C-alpha positions, -999 to 999 in steps of 0.1 A, spaced: -526 -562 568 -562 -559 558 -575 -527 542 -611 -515 543 -624 -490 516 -650 -465 521 -675 -464 492 -714 -460 493 -734 -494 489 -753 -478 462 -763 -444 443 -797 -429 438 -812 -417 405 -807 -381 417 -767 -388 422 -764 -405 387 -782 -375 370 -764 -348 393 -731 -363 385 -736 -363 346 -749 -329 346 -720 -316 367 -694 -330 341 -717 -315 314 -724 -343 292 -756 -359 277 -771 -392 286 -757 -407 253 -722 -392 262 -724 -406 296 -734 -440 283 -704 -440 259 -681 -428 290 -694 -458 312 -696 -483 285 -733 -490 289 -763 -482 267 -783 -450 267 -813 -468 278 -792 -480 311 -786 -444 319 -822 -434 314 -833 -462 335 -807 -453 364 -817 -415 363 -856 -423 364 -856 -453 387 -868 -454 422 -846 -483 433 -809 -472 443 -783 -483 418 -754 -507 427 -726 -521 410 -695 -505 394 -716 -473 387 -712 -467 425 -673 -464 422 -675 -443 390 -699 -419 403 -682 -415 434 -647 -409 416 -664 -383 392 -680 -365 422 -645 -363 436 -627 -356 406 -653 -341 378 -622 -329 356 -615 -368 350 -640 -371 324 -625 -342 303 -590 -357 308 -599 -390 291 -624 -374 266 -612 -380 230 -612 -348 210 -630 -344 177 -605 -354 149 -600 -323 129 -569 -334 107 -566 -361 82 -546 -384 102 -548 -394 140 -522 -418 156 -533 -437 187 -502 -444 205 -506 -472 231 -484 -492 257 -500 -525 256 -539 -517 261 -530 -483 278 -537 -451 255 -507 -429 262 -510 -403 234 -532 -392 207 -516 -376 177 -535 -354 151 -513 -345 119 -520 -325 89 -491 -335 66 -500 -307 41 -498 -280 66 -470 -297 86 -491 -294 119 -490 -317 148 -514 -319 177 -510 -341 208 -533 -350 237 -514 -371 262 -533 -395 284 -506 -403 310 -484 -381 331 -452 -404 329 -431 -389 302 -416 -423 293 -449 -433 280 -457 -403 260 -452 -403 221 -430 -372 223 -417 -375 261 -418 -342 277 -426 -321 247 -461 -312 248 -463 -291 213 -440 -310 188 -432 -296 155 -436 -316 123 -397 -327 126 -402 -339 160 -431 -359 146 -412 -372 117 -385 -383 144 -410 -402 163 -424 -420 133 -386 -431 125 -383 -442 162 -411 -467 157 -393 -483 126 -363 -503 120 -333 -481 109 -332 -472 72 -293 -479 77 -298 -514 89 -282 -542 72 -301 -560 44 -329 -532 49 -341 -540 13 -350 -577 24 -371 -563 54 -388 -539 31 -394 -568 7 -409 -591 35 -433 -561 42 -442 -559 5 -429 -524 3 -411 -508 -25 -389 -484 -5 -382 -470 31 -413 -449 42 -417 -447 80 -455 -443 78 -458 -473 54 -437 -493 77 -459 -484 108 -491 -493 88 -477 -528 82 -461 -532 116 -483 -510 139 -448 -495 150 -441 -523 172 -404 -531 183 -390 -561 196 -378 -544 229 -410 -526 239 -448 -530 243 -457 -498 224 -479 -498 194 -496 -474 171 -534 -475 158 -537 -453 126 -570 -436 119 -575 -416 87 -604 -389 82 -606 -387 44 -632 -358 47 -604 -338 61 -581 -342 33 -573 -310 16 
């Protein structure tokens, strides 16, 4: 069966500008969202010629679902530590951690609880966070754990240190963790 899809062939400068204004972001932020330069956004919004290409689909979707931009927005980092939890190249959860105050903040980018860092738990406590870290490492009780630690160049078992070396990758899945530190936020 052959499918057909409705999609405008192009968008006007007015549509590009209206969509951007409707989701409440600047030209610079819109450029970041669409992965183009700010000058491209300026040209699209000021041009007399209709705009074609992937921007047509993107503006169409943002007109239908303006909340989509907010759902995929990366919040400002307000803690000393951020973990980006991925499945392959798909960001599943963003975890901001303040170890001193033992606070954990999570933003999930996927609805499937099997892909979220804390499953169905939307507001994990610090204990759940520590359990999550341990789940992304080989077990401390593992035979020859000292040998594994030696291979990683680690003096002792510490889940965060192991994740820094292994990206939290496990043999049986495609999840991994990118670590970002904000030294300006350290108390």
